[in-house]
N, C-alpha and C positions, 0 to 999 in steps of 0.2 A: 707205367701202368698200361695194361692191354684193354682195348675197347673193341667189342664186336661191331663192325660197321656194315656187314652185309652177310647174307646167306645165299649160296649159289643154288639156283633152280635148275631147270632142265636145259638141255642143249638146244641151241637155235640154229637151224641150218646145218650145213655139212662142213663148214670151215673152222669149227672150234669155238664159236661164240656160245655164251651161256646167258640165261636170264639171271638177274639177281634181285633178291628182296633186300632193299636198302634199309639199313637200321641206323642211319645217321642223318642228322639234319644238315650236314655239310658234305654232301656227296662230291661236290666239285673239288674240294681239297683232299678228301679222304680216298676217293676212287678215281683219281686222274691218271693219265698215261705215265708210266715210269714208276708208279707207286709200288713198293714191295710190301706185301702183306703176309703175316703169319697165318696159319690155318689151324682149324680144329675139325678133324683129326690132324695132328701135326705132320704126319707122314705124307700128306698131299702137298705140302708147301715147303718153303715159302713160294708164293706166286707173285709174279711181276705183271702188272697190267700193261698190255701192249696198246690197247685202244678201247674206247667205249663210245656208245651211241644210244640214243633213245629211239625205240621202235614201237609204235602203237602204245605209247604211254609207259613202256617198260624199259628199264636200263639193261642194255646188253654189254657184256664185257668180253674181251678176248685177252688171254694171257699168253705170255711168251712161252713157246714150246708146246702149246696146246693147239694142234693144227687140224684136227678132224673131229667129227661128231663123237666117235667112241671115246677119245681122250676127254672131250668136254663133258660127256655123260658120266664119266668116272668121277667127276668133281661134284656131282649133285649132292646137295645137303651139306656141303662143306661150309663152315663159318669162316669169314674173312676177318682178320683181327689186325688192328692198327696199334702201334705203340704211341701212347699219349702221355704228356706231362700230367701227373696227378693233380696239379693245381690249375690246370687249364679248365676254362668254363666255356660253354657254348656262347655264341655271339648274342643270342636273345636272352635277356635276363629271366624270362619265364620258362626257360628250358634247362634241363639238368641231365647229366650223365647218370646212368644207372648206379655206378659206384658211389656217387655223392648221396644217394638216397638210402643205400643199404645201411642198416643199423640205426636209422633215425627213429625216434619215438613217435608214435602216432597217437594223437589226442583229439577228442571231439571239441567242437567250439564250446560246449558246456563244461569242459575240463575233465571228462572221463577218459582215463587211459584205455587205449585200444590194444596196443602191443608195439612191436618193433618190426620195421620193414626187413624182411628176409630176402626178398628178391623182387625184381621188376620183370613181369612176364610180358611178352610181346605177341599175343595171339592175333589173328586177323581181326580187324575192327578197331580195337583200342587197347592201349597199354593198361596193365593192372598192377597195383601194388599188392604183393603177397605179404601179409602181415601175420607174424606169429604172435598169438595171444598168450597172456600169462598162464592160462589153463592148458596150453599146448595146442589148442585148435588153431586153424588157419582161417584168416579172413581175406577175401579178395575184394579190393577196393578199386573201382574204375578210376584211372588217373586222368580225370578231366577237371577243369577249373571250377565247375559247379559243385563238385563233391570234395575237391582238394583246393580250397581257396588260398591256403598259405603254406609256404615251405620256408623255414628259417634254418639255414645251414649253420649259422653261428650258434643258435640255441639247440641244434641237433633235434629239431622237432618239426613234425608235419601236422597241421591242423586239418581236420576233416569235418564235413557237414553231411553226414550220411542220410540218405532218404530213409523213411520208415521201412524196417525189414532188412536193410542191407547187412547190418551187423547182428542185431536181434532187437526185438521190440523195446526192451528197457533201455538199451544203448541209444537207439534211434530217437526215442522220446526225450532223453536227457541231454543228447548231444547237439542237436541242431536248432537252427533258426531258419527253417526252410521258407517261411513266409517272408518274402521280400529280400532274401539274401541274394546278393549279386556279387560278381567279381569280374574283373576285366577279362575279356575273352571267354565269357561264359559259354559253355558247351564246346569249347575248343579243346581238343586233346593237346597235351603238352608235348 
């Protein structure tokens, strides 16, 4: 199974380094020197990581054969993709790969069916569950422990505790127990 582990940003300096937006909780193992990664678009890869370093809080990578700023800039917005065993799980039991969440049923704590996870979006700030509702509309649910207190991969279900107005007033009122609801790592993004 293929897993997006980073997106290449702008070139850094004149020697072929690029900034990367990391999309994995395991950058040490996924983005280390010698790692060969597929790319999207596929025509720019595969790319082999020559070296990496952190500069001003950002990960910089240099790839074999990318030796100047022009070559580095040509890689901008390329997705870096690692091959992963489909049964592999992140080390932290409270973390999940996107592919594990796709097609799970989403249900409120009150038992109201919301829909099915269609995608996990990664905009700046926090991840979002993109849920396709039965009526065909789309619901965006922030993927934080306070709103998503339980994920049961065995039951193929995600329980959500939406704040009023997130889904719509009737769903929010029947779905949650906002008063006093807590979960481990409350307010932490998964």
